[in-house]
N, C-alpha and C positions, 0 to 999 in steps of 0.2 A: 732297663732304661728308666730313669726317674720319670715320674708322671708329668712334671712341668716341661721337661724337654720333649716328651712325647706329644703333649698338647701343642707346644710351639711348632714342632715339625709339621703336625697336622694342619695347623692354621696357616703356616707359611706356604704350604703346597696348594692352598685354595686360591682361586682367582677371585678378586674382590668384585663386588657388584659394580663398582665404578668402572673397572676394566671391561666388564661385560657390556655396560652401557655405551662405552666409547666406540663400539663397533656400529652404532646406529648412525645412519646417514640422514641428512635433512635436506629437503628441497623446498624452496619458496614456491608457494602455490596460491593462486587467487581463490578465496573462499567467499562465495556470493553472500551467504547468510551473515557474514561479518563485514562485508564490504571492504575487505583488506586482504593483503597477502600475509600468509603465515607459513612458518616452517613446518612441513609435514614430515614425520619420521618414517623411515624405512628400516625395520628391524632385521638384524642378521638372523639366519636360521638357528644359530647357536643360542641367541637370546630368546627367540620365539619358543625354543624348547624349554626354557626356564619359566615361561609364563605359567602362573598358577602354582608354582612350586615355592617352597620356603627359601628365603634368601636372608642373609645377614649383611647389614650395611652400617658403616661407621661414617659419621659426618658432623659438620658444624651446624649447630642450631641457628636458624635465621628467623628474626622476629616479624613474621608476616601474620596478619589476622586472617584466619581461616575458620570456617564453620565446624562445629562439633569438635571431635578429638583429633584434629588434623594439625600437623606442623610441617615445616619445610626444613630439610637438612641439605647441606652443600658439601661437596668434596673439598672445597676451599673455604677459608675464612671469609667473613662478610665483606671486607675491603676488596677482595679479589673475586667475588662470586659472580655468577651469571647475571644477576639482577642489578649489580652495581657497576656494570660496564667492564667487568674483568674479561680477559681474553680467553673465555671458555664458552661452551655452548650448553644447550639444554641437557646434555648427557651428564652434566656435573651437579644437577639438583634433583631431589626426589621429594615427593609428597608422602608423608607418613600418616597412616590412619590407625590410631591406637584402638584397642579393644575397650579400654576404660580410661578414666581421668588419670593423667600423669601429674607429677610434680611440676612446678614452674621450671623453665630452663633459662639459662643466661645466654646472652648474645655470644656466639662463637663457641659455646660449650660443646665439647666433643662427646657425642653420644653414639651408642650402638643399639640398633634395633634388629629384631628378627620378625619376619612376617612373610606373607604371600605376595609374590610379584604380580602386578597388573601392568600391562603395557597399554598406554592410551594414545590412540592415533587421531581421534576426532572429537573429543569432548574438550572444547577450548576453555572451559571453566576450571580445568585441572591440569596438573603437570603431566608430562609424558610418562614418567616413571613413578609408579605408586606402589607403596608397600602397605598392603591391607592386613587387618587383624594383627597389627604390630604389637610387640611387647618390647619394653625397654630391657636391655641386657646389661647387667652390672658386671663389669670386668674387674 
């Protein structure tokens, strides 16, 4: 079997990170320290088993100012993303923490990263899905 066909078959058989995130359920809960209701995630057992493991995720770059080597990617383009009033939830965005400085990205640029999955349930300064020690993958 030619190498490219073998690679394509291998990739097409994998479940994307976005599909795994979609199993997360959210419940509005009052958080005293914030003085507001926030959506608290409940992660599926399948997703909890992936925490701390390497994951690859492809998404659209969103231009949010974050500290350090952090960016946000979205399953959907900017005009339809979670932050822009799109009909999607927190399961459609992820915070990416790179290991070193990356090149500048363009709005909606489709990028692929690989890193360690962190599930965030109670640090309201960060997104629910975080990819740590991320590296940009050139496809």
